MILUM-995180 format. One record per residue (C-alpha): x, y, z; residue in three letters. Coordinates in pm, whole numbers, padded with zeros to 5 digits. Example, Ala and Ser with C-alpha at 12.3 -4.5 7.8 and 13.67 -1.06 7.14 Angstrom:
2
X, Y, Z, rest
01230, -00450, 00780, ALA;
01367, -00106, 00714, SER;
//
This chain:
87
X, Y, Z, rest
09433, 01892, 15289, MET;
09291, 02066, 15062, SER;
08987, 02078, 14769, LYS;
08970, 02169, 14413, THR;
08671, 02319, 14280, VAL;
08560, 02462, 13934, THR;
08563, 02872, 13898, ALA;
08147, 02782, 13789, SER;
08083, 02574, 14100, ASP;
08262, 02808, 14347, ALA;
08053, 03084, 14220, LYS;
07723, 02920, 14176, ASN;
07775, 02753, 14537, ASN;
07967, 03045, 14731, PHE;
07806, 02935, 15067, GLY;
07907, 02602, 15056, GLY;
08302, 02737, 14901, LEU;
08293, 02920, 15226, LEU;
08197, 02582, 15433, GLU;
08473, 02386, 15276, ASP;
08711, 02642, 15365, VAL;
08646, 02650, 15714, ALA;
08668, 02320, 15730, ALA;
08942, 02232, 15493, LEU;
09139, 02533, 15547, GLY;
09206, 02586, 15162, ARG;
09021, 02545, 14863, VAL;
09198, 02567, 14494, ASP;
09005, 02704, 14214, ILE;
09058, 02610, 13875, VAL;
08923, 02732, 13525, LYS;
08985, 02558, 13201, HIS;
09203, 02323, 13385, GLY;
09429, 02615, 13540, ARG;
09469, 02706, 13928, LEU;
09334, 03074, 13933, VAL;
09251, 03128, 14267, ALA;
09332, 02985, 14609, VAL;
09103, 03067, 14904, VAL;
09206, 03013, 15259, LEU;
09056, 03023, 15614, SER;
09210, 03249, 15886, PRO;
09387, 02966, 16041, GLN;
09565, 02863, 15747, ALA;
09644, 03238, 15627, PHE;
09806, 03310, 15947, GLU;
10021, 02967, 15917, SER;
10181, 03097, 15557, THR;
10474, 03353, 15596, SER;
10221, 03603, 15437, GLY;
10519, 03693, 15169, ALA;
10391, 03970, 14946, GLY;
10144, 04075, 15165, VAL;
10191, 04420, 15313, ALA;
10125, 04427, 15672, GLU;
09992, 04732, 15905, ALA;
10316, 04852, 16101, GLN;
10143, 04683, 16420, ASP;
10116, 04385, 16207, GLY;
09735, 04298, 16283, THR;
09576, 04369, 15988, TRP;
09507, 04003, 15916, GLY;
09331, 03963, 16250, LYS;
09020, 04204, 16166, LYS;
09080, 04287, 15821, HIS;
09170, 04070, 15484, MET;
09301, 04363, 15305, ILE;
09587, 04565, 15395, PRO;
09514, 04912, 15493, PRO;
09724, 05058, 15222, LYS;
09531, 04914, 14932, LEU;
09180, 04947, 15120, ALA;
09221, 05318, 15114, ARG;
09364, 05268, 14738, ALA;
09053, 05036, 14633, ALA;
08841, 05350, 14802, ARG;
09019, 05664, 14629, THR;
08866, 05764, 14335, VAL;
09052, 05911, 14083, ASN;
08910, 06187, 13837, SER;
08979, 06215, 13501, PRO;
09257, 06519, 13445, SER;
09058, 06630, 13127, THR;
08713, 06616, 13047, PHE;
08547, 06648, 12698, ASP;
08296, 06924, 12642, GLU;
08080, 07014, 12398, GLU;
//
């Protein structure tokens, strides 16, 4: 069973969104009538195939972390511009 909420409602009532996800397993978020996001509980996520999600070599990243290690490292990496405009 899932629930559908608007993006505005999800933003304004994030705590309620998390409660709904915990209770229902899935909440769909729509913006202007178009599906823009799906929020899953850990149990619902584990029951999916995880297609398109890179897993750690031991396959346990989803039990402790919601972001695969490779993507988390990439998000923390700060790339400096190769050239700076100096005046």
